[in-house]
C-alpha positions as a Markdown table, in Angstrom:
| # | Residue | x | y | z |
|---|---|---|---|---|
| 1 | Met | 67.0 | 94.8 | 68.1 |
| 2 | Gln | 68.1 | 97.5 | 70.0 |
| 3 | Leu | 71.9 | 98.3 | 71.0 |
| 4 | Thr | 72.7 | 100.3 | 74.0 |
| 5 | Trp | 76.1 | 101.7 | 73.4 |
| 6 | Leu | 77.7 | 101.9 | 77.3 |
| 7 | Arg | 80.1 | 104.9 | 77.9 |
| 8 | Ser | 80.3 | 106.6 | 81.4 |
| 9 | Asp | 77.4 | 104.9 | 82.8 |
| 10 | Leu | 78.4 | 101.4 | 83.7 |
| 11 | Arg | 75.5 | 100.4 | 85.8 |
| 12 | Ile | 71.8 | 98.7 | 85.3 |
| 13 | Asp | 69.6 | 100.8 | 87.7 |
| 14 | Asp | 68.6 | 104.0 | 86.5 |
| 15 | Asn | 70.5 | 103.8 | 83.4 |
| 16 | Thr | 68.1 | 106.1 | 81.1 |
| 17 | Ala | 69.6 | 104.7 | 77.6 |
| 18 | Leu | 69.4 | 100.9 | 78.8 |
| 19 | Ser | 65.9 | 101.2 | 80.3 |
| 20 | Ala | 64.6 | 102.8 | 77.1 |
| 21 | Ala | 66.5 | 100.2 | 75.0 |
| 22 | Ser | 65.1 | 97.3 | 76.9 |
| 23 | Glu | 61.5 | 98.7 | 76.8 |
| 24 | Ser | 61.7 | 98.9 | 73.1 |
| 25 | Gly | 62.6 | 95.3 | 72.5 |
| 26 | Pro | 65.4 | 92.7 | 72.5 |
| 27 | Thr | 68.7 | 94.4 | 73.8 |
| 28 | Ile | 72.4 | 94.1 | 73.3 |
| 29 | Ala | 75.0 | 96.1 | 74.8 |
| 30 | Leu | 78.4 | 97.4 | 73.4 |
| 31 | Trp | 81.4 | 99.1 | 75.0 |
| 32 | Leu | 84.3 | 100.3 | 73.2 |
| 33 | Val | 88.1 | 99.7 | 74.4 |
| 34 | Ser | 89.8 | 102.7 | 73.1 |
| 35 | Pro | 93.3 | 103.2 | 74.4 |
| 36 | Glu | 94.8 | 105.8 | 72.1 |
| 37 | Gln | 91.9 | 107.9 | 72.8 |
| 38 | Trp | 92.1 | 107.4 | 76.6 |
| 39 | Arg | 95.9 | 108.3 | 76.3 |
| 40 | Ala | 95.1 | 111.5 | 74.4 |
| 41 | His | 92.8 | 112.3 | 77.4 |
| 42 | Asp | 95.5 | 111.7 | 80.2 |
| 43 | Asp | 93.2 | 109.0 | 81.6 |
| 44 | Ala | 94.7 | 107.7 | 84.7 |
| 45 | Ala | 95.8 | 104.0 | 84.6 |
| 46 | Cys | 93.9 | 103.4 | 88.0 |
| 47 | Lys | 90.8 | 104.8 | 86.3 |
| 48 | Val | 91.1 | 102.4 | 83.2 |
| 49 | Asp | 91.5 | 99.5 | 85.8 |
| 50 | Phe | 88.3 | 100.9 | 87.6 |
| 51 | Trp | 86.3 | 100.9 | 84.2 |
| 52 | Leu | 87.4 | 97.3 | 83.5 |
| 53 | Arg | 86.6 | 96.2 | 86.9 |
| 54 | Asn | 83.0 | 97.6 | 86.9 |
| 55 | Leu | 82.9 | 96.5 | 83.5 |
| 56 | Arg | 83.3 | 92.8 | 84.5 |
| 57 | Asp | 80.7 | 93.5 | 87.6 |
| 58 | Leu | 78.3 | 95.0 | 84.9 |
| 59 | Ser | 78.6 | 92.3 | 82.4 |
| 60 | Gln | 77.6 | 89.6 | 85.3 |
| 61 | Ser | 74.6 | 92.0 | 86.0 |
| 62 | Leu | 73.5 | 91.9 | 82.4 |
| 63 | Ala | 73.9 | 88.2 | 82.1 |
| 64 | Arg | 71.4 | 87.8 | 84.6 |
| 65 | Leu | 69.1 | 89.9 | 82.3 |
| 66 | Asn | 70.1 | 87.9 | 79.4 |
| 67 | Ile | 71.5 | 91.3 | 77.8 |
| 68 | Pro | 74.6 | 90.2 | 76.0 |
| 69 | Leu | 77.6 | 92.5 | 76.3 |
| 70 | Leu | 79.9 | 92.9 | 73.3 |
| 71 | Ile | 83.5 | 94.4 | 73.6 |
| 72 | Arg | 85.1 | 96.0 | 70.5 |
| 73 | Thr | 88.7 | 97.8 | 70.4 |
| 74 | Val | 89.1 | 101.1 | 68.2 |
| 75 | Asp | 92.2 | 102.8 | 69.0 |
| 76 | Thr | 90.5 | 106.4 | 68.7 |
| 77 | Trp | 87.0 | 107.5 | 68.5 |
| 78 | Glu | 87.4 | 108.4 | 64.8 |
| 79 | Gln | 87.1 | 104.7 | 64.2 |
| 80 | Ala | 83.9 | 104.4 | 66.5 |
| 81 | Pro | 81.2 | 105.1 | 64.0 |
| 82 | Gln | 82.2 | 102.4 | 61.6 |
| 83 | Thr | 82.6 | 100.1 | 64.4 |
| 84 | Val | 79.3 | 100.6 | 65.9 |
| 85 | Leu | 77.6 | 100.5 | 62.3 |
| 86 | Glu | 79.3 | 96.9 | 61.9 |
| 87 | Val | 77.9 | 95.7 | 65.1 |
| 88 | Cys | 74.4 | 96.7 | 64.0 |
| 89 | Arg | 74.5 | 95.2 | 60.5 |
| 90 | Gln | 76.1 | 92.0 | 62.3 |
| 91 | His | 73.1 | 91.8 | 64.6 |
| 92 | Arg | 70.4 | 93.2 | 62.6 |
| 93 | Val | 70.0 | 96.4 | 65.1 |
| 94 | Gln | 67.2 | 98.9 | 64.0 |
| 95 | Arg | 68.0 | 101.3 | 66.9 |
| 96 | Val | 70.8 | 102.5 | 69.0 |
| 97 | His | 70.6 | 104.1 | 72.5 |
| 98 | Trp | 73.1 | 106.1 | 74.1 |
| 99 | Asn | 73.6 | 108.5 | 77.2 |
| 100 | Glu | 75.0 | 111.9 | 76.3 |
| 101 | Glu | 78.5 | 112.7 | 77.1 |
| 102 | Tyr | 80.1 | 116.2 | 77.2 |
| 103 | Gly | 83.2 | 117.6 | 75.6 |
| 104 | Leu | 84.3 | 118.5 | 72.2 |
| 105 | Asn | 85.7 | 114.9 | 71.3 |
| 106 | Glu | 82.7 | 113.5 | 72.7 |
| 107 | Gln | 80.2 | 115.5 | 70.7 |
| 108 | Arg | 82.1 | 115.0 | 67.2 |
| 109 | Arg | 82.2 | 111.2 | 68.0 |
| 110 | Asp | 78.6 | 111.1 | 68.6 |
| 111 | Asp | 77.5 | 113.5 | 65.8 |
| 112 | Ala | 79.4 | 111.5 | 63.2 |
| 113 | Thr | 78.2 | 108.1 | 64.5 |
| 114 | Gln | 74.7 | 109.5 | 64.3 |
| 115 | Ala | 75.1 | 110.6 | 60.8 |
| 116 | Leu | 76.7 | 107.4 | 59.8 |
| 117 | Leu | 73.8 | 105.3 | 61.3 |
| 118 | Glu | 70.8 | 107.4 | 60.3 |
| 119 | Gly | 72.6 | 107.4 | 56.8 |
| 120 | Ser | 72.4 | 103.5 | 56.9 |
| 121 | Ala | 68.5 | 103.7 | 58.0 |
| 122 | Ile | 69.2 | 102.8 | 61.9 |
| 123 | Gln | 67.6 | 105.0 | 64.4 |
| 124 | Val | 69.5 | 107.0 | 67.0 |
| 125 | His | 68.3 | 107.8 | 70.6 |
| 126 | Ser | 70.2 | 109.8 | 72.8 |
| 127 | His | 69.4 | 110.3 | 76.4 |
| 128 | Leu | 69.9 | 112.7 | 79.3 |
| 129 | Asp | 71.6 | 110.6 | 82.1 |
| 130 | Gln | 75.0 | 112.0 | 83.2 |
| 131 | Leu | 73.2 | 115.3 | 84.5 |
| 132 | Leu | 70.1 | 116.5 | 86.4 |
| 133 | Phe | 69.6 | 119.1 | 83.6 |
| 134 | Arg | 70.4 | 118.9 | 79.9 |
| 135 | Pro | 72.9 | 121.8 | 79.1 |
| 136 | Gly | 71.3 | 124.6 | 77.5 |
| 137 | Thr | 68.1 | 124.3 | 79.7 |
| 138 | Ile | 69.6 | 126.2 | 82.7 |
| 139 | Leu | 70.3 | 129.9 | 81.0 |
| 140 | Thr | 70.3 | 133.4 | 82.2 |
| 141 | Arg | 67.3 | 135.8 | 81.1 |
| 142 | Ser | 69.4 | 136.8 | 78.1 |
| 143 | Gly | 69.7 | 133.1 | 77.1 |
| 144 | Asp | 73.5 | 132.7 | 77.8 |
| 145 | Tyr | 75.0 | 130.0 | 79.9 |
| 146 | Phe | 75.8 | 131.0 | 83.7 |
| 147 | Gln | 79.1 | 132.1 | 84.6 |
| 148 | Val | 78.5 | 132.4 | 88.2 |
| 149 | Phe | 77.7 | 129.2 | 90.5 |
| 150 | Ser | 75.4 | 130.9 | 92.9 |
| 151 | Gln | 73.1 | 132.1 | 90.3 |
| 152 | Phe | 73.2 | 128.8 | 88.2 |
| 153 | Arg | 72.3 | 126.9 | 91.6 |
| 154 | Lys | 69.4 | 129.2 | 92.3 |
| 155 | Ser | 68.0 | 128.4 | 88.8 |
| 156 | Cys | 68.5 | 124.7 | 89.4 |
| 157 | Leu | 66.9 | 124.7 | 92.7 |
| 158 | Glu | 63.7 | 126.7 | 91.1 |
| 159 | His | 63.4 | 123.7 | 88.5 |
| 160 | Leu | 64.2 | 121.1 | 91.2 |
| 161 | His | 61.1 | 122.6 | 93.3 |
| 162 | Arg | 58.8 | 122.3 | 90.2 |
| 163 | Ser | 59.8 | 119.0 | 89.2 |
| 164 | Leu | 62.6 | 116.3 | 90.6 |
| 165 | Pro | 64.1 | 114.3 | 87.8 |
| 166 | Ala | 62.7 | 110.7 | 88.0 |
| 167 | Leu | 64.7 | 107.4 | 88.1 |
| 168 | Ala | 64.6 | 105.3 | 85.0 |
| 169 | Arg | 62.3 | 102.1 | 84.9 |
| 170 | Arg | 64.2 | 99.1 | 86.1 |
| 171 | Val | 65.3 | 96.8 | 83.2 |
| 172 | Gln | 63.4 | 93.8 | 83.0 |
| 173 | Arg | 64.9 | 90.3 | 82.2 |
| 174 | Gln | 64.5 | 89.7 | 78.5 |
| 175 | Ala | 64.2 | 86.3 | 76.6 |
| 176 | Pro | 67.7 | 84.6 | 75.9 |
| 177 | Leu | 69.2 | 85.8 | 72.6 |
| 178 | Gln | 71.6 | 83.5 | 70.6 |
| 179 | Ile | 74.7 | 86.1 | 71.1 |
| 180 | Ala | 77.5 | 85.1 | 73.3 |
| 181 | Ser | 78.9 | 88.0 | 75.4 |
| 182 | Asp | 82.5 | 88.9 | 74.9 |
| 183 | Pro | 85.2 | 88.5 | 77.7 |
| 184 | Ile | 86.2 | 91.7 | 79.6 |
| 185 | Pro | 89.9 | 92.6 | 79.1 |
| 186 | Thr | 91.9 | 92.4 | 82.4 |
| 187 | Gln | 94.2 | 95.2 | 81.3 |
| 188 | Val | 94.7 | 97.4 | 78.6 |
| 189 | Asn | 98.2 | 97.7 | 76.8 |
| 190 | Gly | 99.7 | 101.1 | 78.1 |
| 191 | Phe | 97.7 | 101.3 | 81.4 |
| 192 | Glu | 99.3 | 99.4 | 84.2 |
| 193 | Gln | 97.3 | 97.8 | 86.9 |
| 194 | Pro | 97.4 | 99.7 | 90.2 |
| 195 | Gly | 98.5 | 98.0 | 93.4 |
| 196 | Arg | 96.2 | 95.9 | 95.6 |
| 197 | Ala | 95.8 | 98.6 | 98.2 |
| 198 | Leu | 94.4 | 100.9 | 95.6 |
| 199 | Arg | 92.2 | 98.3 | 94.2 |
| 200 | Glu | 90.9 | 97.5 | 97.9 |
| 201 | His | 90.2 | 101.1 | 98.6 |
| 202 | Trp | 88.0 | 101.2 | 95.7 |
| 203 | Pro | 86.0 | 98.1 | 95.4 |
| 204 | Ala | 84.0 | 97.7 | 92.0 |
| 205 | Gly | 80.3 | 97.6 | 91.3 |
| 206 | Glu | 76.7 | 98.9 | 91.8 |
| 207 | Ala | 76.3 | 97.3 | 95.2 |
| 208 | Glu | 79.3 | 99.0 | 96.3 |
| 209 | Ala | 78.5 | 102.4 | 95.1 |
| 210 | Gln | 74.9 | 102.2 | 96.6 |
| 211 | Ala | 76.2 | 100.9 | 99.9 |
| 212 | Arg | 78.6 | 104.0 | 100.1 |
| 213 | Leu | 75.7 | 106.1 | 99.4 |
| 214 | Ala | 73.4 | 104.5 | 102.1 |
| 215 | Arg | 76.2 | 104.8 | 104.5 |
| 216 | Phe | 77.2 | 108.5 | 103.9 |
| 217 | Val | 73.4 | 109.4 | 104.0 |
| 218 | Asp | 72.8 | 107.5 | 107.4 |
| 219 | Gln | 76.0 | 108.3 | 109.2 |
| 220 | Thr | 77.6 | 111.5 | 107.8 |
| 221 | Ile | 75.8 | 113.6 | 105.7 |
| 222 | Asp | 74.2 | 115.7 | 108.4 |
| 223 | Asp | 77.5 | 116.8 | 109.8 |
| 224 | Tyr | 79.0 | 117.2 | 106.1 |
| 225 | Gln | 79.1 | 120.9 | 105.9 |
| 226 | Gln | 81.4 | 120.9 | 109.1 |
| 227 | Leu | 83.3 | 117.4 | 108.0 |
| 228 | Arg | 84.0 | 118.1 | 104.7 |
| 229 | Asp | 87.1 | 120.4 | 105.0 |
| 230 | Leu | 88.9 | 117.9 | 107.3 |
| 231 | Pro | 90.8 | 115.6 | 105.4 |
| 232 | Ala | 91.9 | 113.6 | 108.5 |
| 233 | Lys | 87.9 | 112.6 | 109.0 |
| 234 | Pro | 86.0 | 110.4 | 106.8 |
| 235 | Gly | 83.9 | 113.2 | 106.3 |
| 236 | Thr | 83.1 | 112.9 | 102.5 |
| 237 | Ser | 81.0 | 110.6 | 100.5 |
| 238 | Gln | 84.0 | 109.0 | 98.6 |
| 239 | Leu | 81.5 | 108.5 | 95.3 |
| 240 | Ser | 83.3 | 110.5 | 93.0 |
| 241 | Pro | 85.0 | 107.7 | 91.2 |
| 242 | Tyr | 81.4 | 106.0 | 90.9 |
| 243 | Leu | 79.9 | 109.2 | 89.7 |
| 244 | Ala | 82.7 | 109.6 | 87.1 |
| 245 | Ala | 82.3 | 106.2 | 85.7 |
| 246 | Gly | 78.2 | 106.2 | 85.9 |
| 247 | Val | 78.3 | 103.3 | 88.4 |
| 248 | Ile | 75.8 | 105.6 | 90.2 |
| 249 | Ser | 73.8 | 108.4 | 89.0 |
| 250 | Pro | 73.4 | 111.7 | 90.2 |
| 251 | Arg | 69.7 | 111.5 | 90.3 |
| 252 | Gln | 70.4 | 108.3 | 92.7 |
| 253 | Cys | 72.3 | 110.7 | 95.0 |
| 254 | Leu | 69.8 | 113.4 | 94.9 |
| 255 | His | 67.0 | 110.9 | 95.8 |
| 256 | Gly | 69.2 | 109.4 | 98.6 |
| 257 | Ala | 70.0 | 112.8 | 99.9 |
| 258 | Leu | 66.4 | 114.1 | 99.7 |
| 259 | Ala | 65.0 | 111.0 | 101.5 |
| 260 | Ser | 67.0 | 111.6 | 104.8 |
| 261 | Asn | 65.8 | 115.4 | 104.6 |
| 262 | Arg | 62.1 | 115.0 | 104.4 |
| 263 | Gly | 62.3 | 115.8 | 100.8 |
| 264 | Glu | 63.7 | 119.4 | 101.5 |
| 265 | Leu | 66.1 | 120.9 | 99.0 |
| 266 | Asp | 67.0 | 124.0 | 100.9 |
| 267 | Ser | 66.0 | 123.8 | 104.2 |
| 268 | Gly | 66.2 | 121.1 | 107.2 |
| 269 | Ser | 69.6 | 119.5 | 107.4 |
| 270 | Ser | 72.6 | 121.9 | 106.6 |
| 271 | Gly | 74.7 | 119.0 | 105.7 |
| 272 | Val | 72.2 | 117.6 | 103.2 |
| 273 | Gln | 71.9 | 121.3 | 101.6 |
| 274 | Thr | 75.7 | 121.5 | 101.2 |
| 275 | Trp | 76.0 | 118.1 | 99.8 |
| 276 | Ile | 73.3 | 119.1 | 97.2 |
| 277 | Asn | 75.3 | 122.1 | 96.2 |
| 278 | Glu | 78.3 | 120.0 | 95.6 |
| 279 | Leu | 76.0 | 117.9 | 93.3 |
| 280 | Leu | 75.1 | 121.1 | 91.4 |
| 281 | Trp | 78.7 | 122.1 | 91.3 |
| 282 | Arg | 79.5 | 119.1 | 89.5 |
| 283 | Glu | 76.4 | 120.1 | 87.1 |
| 284 | Phe | 78.0 | 123.6 | 86.7 |
| 285 | Tyr | 81.1 | 122.6 | 85.4 |
| 286 | Lys | 79.4 | 120.3 | 82.7 |
| 287 | His | 77.4 | 123.2 | 81.5 |
| 288 | Ile | 80.4 | 125.4 | 81.3 |
| 289 | Leu | 81.9 | 122.6 | 79.2 |
| 290 | Thr | 79.1 | 122.8 | 76.7 |
| 291 | Gly | 78.4 | 126.5 | 76.9 |
| 292 | Tyr | 82.5 | 127.5 | 76.6 |
| 293 | Pro | 83.9 | 125.0 | 74.5 |
| 294 | Gln | 87.5 | 126.5 | 74.9 |
| 295 | Val | 87.7 | 124.9 | 78.0 |
| 296 | Ser | 87.7 | 121.7 | 76.3 |
| 297 | Arg | 90.8 | 123.0 | 74.1 |
| 298 | His | 93.1 | 123.6 | 76.9 |
| 299 | Arg | 92.4 | 127.4 | 77.3 |
| 300 | Ala | 91.7 | 129.5 | 79.9 |
| 301 | Phe | 87.9 | 130.5 | 80.6 |
| 302 | Arg | 89.2 | 134.1 | 81.0 |
| 303 | Pro | 91.0 | 135.0 | 77.9 |
| 304 | His | 93.3 | 137.9 | 79.3 |
| 305 | Thr | 94.6 | 135.4 | 81.7 |
| 306 | Glu | 96.3 | 133.6 | 78.7 |
| 307 | Ala | 99.0 | 136.1 | 78.9 |
| 308 | Leu | 100.2 | 135.4 | 82.4 |
| 309 | Pro | 104.0 | 134.8 | 82.5 |
| 310 | Trp | 104.2 | 131.3 | 83.7 |
| 311 | Arg | 107.5 | 130.1 | 84.8 |
| 312 | Asp | 109.4 | 127.3 | 83.2 |
| 313 | Ala | 110.5 | 125.5 | 86.4 |
| 314 | Pro | 110.7 | 121.6 | 85.6 |
| 315 | Ala | 112.7 | 121.1 | 89.0 |
| 316 | Asp | 109.8 | 122.6 | 91.1 |
| 317 | Leu | 107.1 | 121.0 | 89.2 |
| 318 | Glu | 108.7 | 117.6 | 89.9 |
| 319 | Ala | 109.1 | 118.4 | 93.6 |
| 320 | Trp | 105.3 | 119.4 | 93.6 |
| 321 | Glu | 104.4 | 116.3 | 91.9 |
| 322 | Gln | 106.5 | 113.8 | 94.0 |
| 323 | Gly | 105.2 | 115.7 | 97.1 |
| 324 | Arg | 108.7 | 117.0 | 98.0 |
| 325 | Thr | 108.0 | 120.9 | 98.4 |
| 326 | Gly | 109.0 | 121.3 | 102.1 |
| 327 | Phe | 105.4 | 122.2 | 102.8 |
| 328 | Pro | 103.8 | 119.1 | 105.0 |
| 329 | Ile | 100.1 | 119.6 | 103.9 |
| 330 | Ile | 101.1 | 119.9 | 100.2 |
| 331 | Asp | 103.5 | 116.8 | 100.4 |
| 332 | Ala | 100.8 | 114.8 | 102.4 |
| 333 | Ala | 98.2 | 115.5 | 99.8 |
| 334 | Met | 100.2 | 114.7 | 96.8 |
| 335 | Arg | 101.5 | 111.2 | 98.1 |
| 336 | Gln | 97.6 | 110.7 | 99.1 |
| 337 | Leu | 96.9 | 111.1 | 95.3 |
| 338 | Leu | 100.0 | 108.9 | 94.4 |
| 339 | His | 99.0 | 106.1 | 96.7 |
| 340 | Thr | 94.9 | 106.1 | 96.2 |
| 341 | Gly | 94.3 | 107.7 | 93.1 |
| 342 | Trp | 92.3 | 110.4 | 94.8 |
| 343 | Met | 92.7 | 113.6 | 97.0 |
| 344 | His | 90.5 | 115.3 | 99.3 |
| 345 | Asn | 88.7 | 118.2 | 98.0 |
| 346 | Arg | 90.0 | 121.0 | 100.2 |
| 347 | Leu | 93.5 | 119.7 | 99.6 |
| 348 | Arg | 92.7 | 119.9 | 95.7 |
| 349 | Met | 92.2 | 123.5 | 96.0 |
| 350 | Ile | 95.3 | 124.0 | 98.4 |
| 351 | Val | 98.1 | 122.0 | 96.0 |
| 352 | Ala | 96.4 | 123.8 | 93.0 |
| 353 | Met | 96.8 | 127.2 | 94.1 |
| 354 | Phe | 100.2 | 126.6 | 95.5 |
| 355 | Leu | 101.2 | 125.4 | 92.1 |
| 356 | Ser | 99.6 | 128.0 | 90.1 |
| 357 | Lys | 100.5 | 131.1 | 92.6 |
| 358 | Asn | 103.1 | 130.4 | 94.9 |
| 359 | Leu | 105.2 | 128.4 | 92.2 |
| 360 | Leu | 103.6 | 130.6 | 89.1 |
| 361 | Ile | 103.5 | 127.3 | 87.0 |
| 362 | Asp | 100.9 | 127.1 | 84.2 |
| 363 | Trp | 97.7 | 125.5 | 85.9 |
| 364 | Arg | 97.4 | 123.2 | 82.7 |
| 365 | Lys | 100.4 | 121.3 | 84.0 |
| 366 | Gly | 98.6 | 120.5 | 87.3 |
| 367 | Glu | 95.5 | 119.7 | 85.5 |
| 368 | Arg | 97.1 | 117.4 | 83.3 |
| 369 | Tyr | 99.1 | 115.7 | 86.2 |
| 370 | Phe | 96.1 | 115.3 | 88.1 |
| 371 | Met | 94.1 | 113.7 | 84.9 |
| 372 | Arg | 97.0 | 111.2 | 84.8 |
| 373 | His | 96.7 | 110.0 | 88.5 |
| 374 | Leu | 92.9 | 110.6 | 89.5 |
| 375 | Ile | 90.3 | 107.5 | 89.7 |
| 376 | Asp | 87.9 | 110.2 | 89.7 |
| 377 | Gly | 89.4 | 112.1 | 86.8 |
| 378 | Asp | 86.7 | 114.1 | 85.0 |
| 379 | Leu | 87.4 | 116.9 | 82.4 |
| 380 | Ala | 84.7 | 119.3 | 83.4 |
| 381 | Ala | 85.4 | 119.1 | 87.3 |
| 382 | Asn | 89.0 | 118.9 | 87.2 |
| 383 | Asn | 89.3 | 121.8 | 84.6 |
| 384 | Gly | 86.9 | 123.8 | 86.4 |
| 385 | Gly | 88.5 | 123.1 | 89.7 |
| 386 | Trp | 92.2 | 124.0 | 88.6 |
| 387 | Gln | 90.8 | 127.3 | 86.6 |
| 388 | Trp | 88.9 | 128.2 | 89.9 |
| 389 | Ser | 92.4 | 127.8 | 92.2 |
| 390 | Ala | 94.5 | 129.6 | 89.2 |
| 391 | Ser | 91.7 | 132.6 | 89.0 |
| 392 | Thr | 91.6 | 131.9 | 85.2 |
| 393 | Gly | 88.2 | 130.3 | 85.4 |
| 394 | Thr | 84.4 | 131.1 | 85.6 |
| 395 | Asp | 83.5 | 132.0 | 89.2 |
| 396 | Ala | 87.1 | 132.0 | 90.0 |
| 397 | Val | 88.6 | 132.8 | 93.3 |
| 398 | Pro | 89.8 | 136.6 | 93.0 |
| 399 | Tyr | 93.6 | 136.7 | 92.1 |
| 400 | Phe | 94.5 | 138.4 | 95.3 |
| 401 | Arg | 93.4 | 135.4 | 97.4 |
| 402 | Leu | 96.2 | 133.0 | 97.8 |
| 403 | Phe | 95.6 | 129.9 | 100.1 |
| 404 | Asn | 98.7 | 130.0 | 102.8 |
| 405 | Pro | 99.5 | 126.3 | 103.0 |
| 406 | Val | 100.7 | 126.5 | 106.5 |
| 407 | Ser | 97.6 | 128.5 | 107.7 |
| 408 | Gln | 95.3 | 126.1 | 105.8 |
| 409 | Ser | 97.0 | 123.0 | 107.7 |
| 410 | Gln | 96.5 | 124.7 | 111.0 |
| 411 | Arg | 93.0 | 125.3 | 110.2 |
| 412 | Phe | 91.8 | 121.9 | 108.5 |
| 413 | Asp | 94.4 | 119.5 | 110.0 |
| 414 | Pro | 95.0 | 120.9 | 113.5 |
| 415 | Gln | 96.4 | 118.0 | 115.0 |
| 416 | Gly | 98.3 | 117.0 | 112.3 |
| 417 | His | 96.8 | 113.5 | 111.9 |
| 418 | Phe | 96.6 | 113.8 | 108.2 |
| 419 | Ile | 100.2 | 114.7 | 107.8 |
| 420 | Arg | 101.3 | 112.2 | 109.8 |
| 421 | His | 99.6 | 109.5 | 108.0 |
| 422 | Trp | 101.3 | 110.4 | 104.8 |
| 423 | Leu | 104.5 | 111.9 | 106.0 |
| 424 | Pro | 105.7 | 109.2 | 108.5 |
| 425 | Glu | 109.3 | 111.1 | 108.7 |
| 426 | Leu | 107.2 | 113.9 | 110.7 |
| 427 | Gln | 105.7 | 111.4 | 113.1 |
| 428 | Gly | 107.6 | 112.8 | 116.0 |
| 429 | Leu | 106.8 | 116.7 | 115.8 |
| 430 | Asp | 104.3 | 118.2 | 117.9 |
| 431 | Glu | 101.1 | 119.8 | 116.7 |
| 432 | Lys | 102.6 | 123.0 | 116.4 |
| 433 | Thr | 105.7 | 122.6 | 114.5 |
| 434 | Ile | 104.5 | 120.0 | 112.2 |
| 435 | His | 102.5 | 122.5 | 110.1 |
| 436 | Leu | 105.8 | 124.8 | 109.6 |
| 437 | Pro | 108.3 | 124.5 | 106.9 |
| 438 | Met | 111.4 | 123.6 | 108.9 |
| 439 | Lys | 114.3 | 125.9 | 109.0 |
| 440 | Thr | 117.0 | 124.4 | 110.8 |
| 441 | Ala | 119.7 | 122.0 | 109.2 |
| 442 | Asp | 119.5 | 119.7 | 112.3 |
| 443 | Leu | 115.8 | 119.2 | 111.8 |
| 444 | Phe | 116.0 | 118.6 | 108.1 |
| 445 | Ala | 118.6 | 115.8 | 108.9 |
| 446 | Lys | 116.9 | 114.2 | 111.6 |
| 447 | His | 113.4 | 113.9 | 109.9 |
| 448 | Ser | 114.7 | 113.4 | 106.6 |
| 449 | Tyr | 112.4 | 116.2 | 105.5 |
| 450 | Arg | 113.4 | 118.8 | 102.7 |
| 451 | Ser | 113.4 | 122.5 | 103.0 |
| 452 | Pro | 110.6 | 124.6 | 101.7 |
| 453 | Ile | 111.2 | 125.1 | 97.7 |
| 454 | Val | 109.7 | 128.7 | 97.9 |
| 455 | Asp | 109.3 | 131.7 | 100.2 |
| 456 | Leu | 105.6 | 132.1 | 100.8 |
| 457 | Asp | 105.9 | 136.0 | 101.2 |
| 458 | Ser | 107.8 | 136.7 | 98.2 |
| 459 | Ser | 106.1 | 134.1 | 96.0 |
| 460 | Arg | 102.8 | 135.5 | 96.8 |
| 461 | Gln | 104.0 | 138.9 | 95.9 |
| 462 | Arg | 105.3 | 137.7 | 92.7 |
| 463 | Ala | 101.8 | 135.9 | 91.7 |
| 464 | Leu | 100.0 | 139.2 | 92.7 |
| 465 | Glu | 102.4 | 141.3 | 90.5 |
| 466 | Ala | 101.8 | 138.9 | 87.6 |
| 467 | Phe | 98.1 | 139.4 | 87.7 |
| 468 | Lys | 98.0 | 143.1 | 88.1 |
| 469 | Asn | 100.2 | 143.4 | 85.0 |
| 470 | Leu | 97.7 | 141.6 | 83.0 |
| 471 | Pro | 96.4 | 143.5 | 79.9 |
| 472 | Arg | 92.7 | 144.7 | 80.2 |
| 473 | Arg | 90.2 | 142.0 | 80.3 |
| 474 | Gln | 88.7 | 141.0 | 76.9 |
| 475 | Asn | 85.2 | 139.6 | 76.4 |
| 476 | Gln | 84.5 | 136.1 | 77.7 |
| 477 | Arg | 83.5 | 134.9 | 74.1 |
| 478 | Ala | 86.5 | 136.0 | 72.5 |
| 479 | Ile | 87.6 | 132.5 | 72.1 |
| 480 | Ser | 85.0 | 129.6 | 71.2 |
């Protein structure tokens, strides 16, 4: 008997571990409910709900293949090894398959489980699935992990030109087993169900993920380079929650993009090339998570930035969280996050830089708030994005580059359509006024919109001084 331990790979097609297990013999699947672990990781309630909804869809697909799905509950991953062993003993499992996950806690969980299972004469097979390249295979000439994306991207493209990662073989229907599947919980204590609108915005299932990919490739990808920065336009794939939960694989995304570009990786459609770059950014941050484990420990990638004099400003932090900063593009973005569990990537950079630079509030507080609300929350991508914006991370924006939220708004939402959608109190403002923090009392009273919580010029200067006064840079490997 084979066991596939499902984690962030909630799909049938192109699931490496599930495919390998089913080819080796009769297979059962296992998924662990881990509420305390999820809370420790700041996983959002909408993300947990998205997992459960996709798990229900997956359970039906597995049933059609006669693969039972077992559900077990463990508070934390420390209990996972014993629980997996008990399932193996109960069902006489000889081999366990899982797809690799990345991060310190994930690695410790898997190492402990492998040691316990192999000590009980049960074989363990871990598989590359979440990434195109296994961390440790894309390295500099000196054998280190890349710290600059452009160099990492070049190496990845060289590898892809030599050999594209193949899709896993389709899982075949097996003979029925005398093992009943467990019911999928509709809710997990401590994680409230999101509203109907959010659920409808993010339907569950592989079919939905594949339909989104097909629609994006057919209708949008060629214009992606121009549209991706415009939050009022449907110019992105909206696949990030499905990638984070493993409802679709990066290989499927890559193959879909290449099929629309005559197989070309770095020529042809500029939109396809740009989107493949985004897949490689996702890859890059996962590799950073493995090569520089301090980022899993809430530490800055650049150790010298730990000395930054972050402000303790709870009122400013709360205003940012609730979309009440007095800067329309910031407030509209934060309200999008609160209502949909998602935020446009250009806006993620703008609001992150505003918090960490203009408000000089520790980027970790923003990172945590995002994880607690994002349906596509992913430690590597979220941490990478926040540290990029805060100029504390790998390949980060130079500290002296601060996005001005007003000019960013004018550039990427020129007619104010996005702002008006999320800030209906500003509906009546013209295209020029809607981007600017209001300065007169009658406008505030008329539109029920607050005054700016910070002066952009003086706060910019404060951030520049904070970075300029940092002690001399330390070696990047000082923290491990």
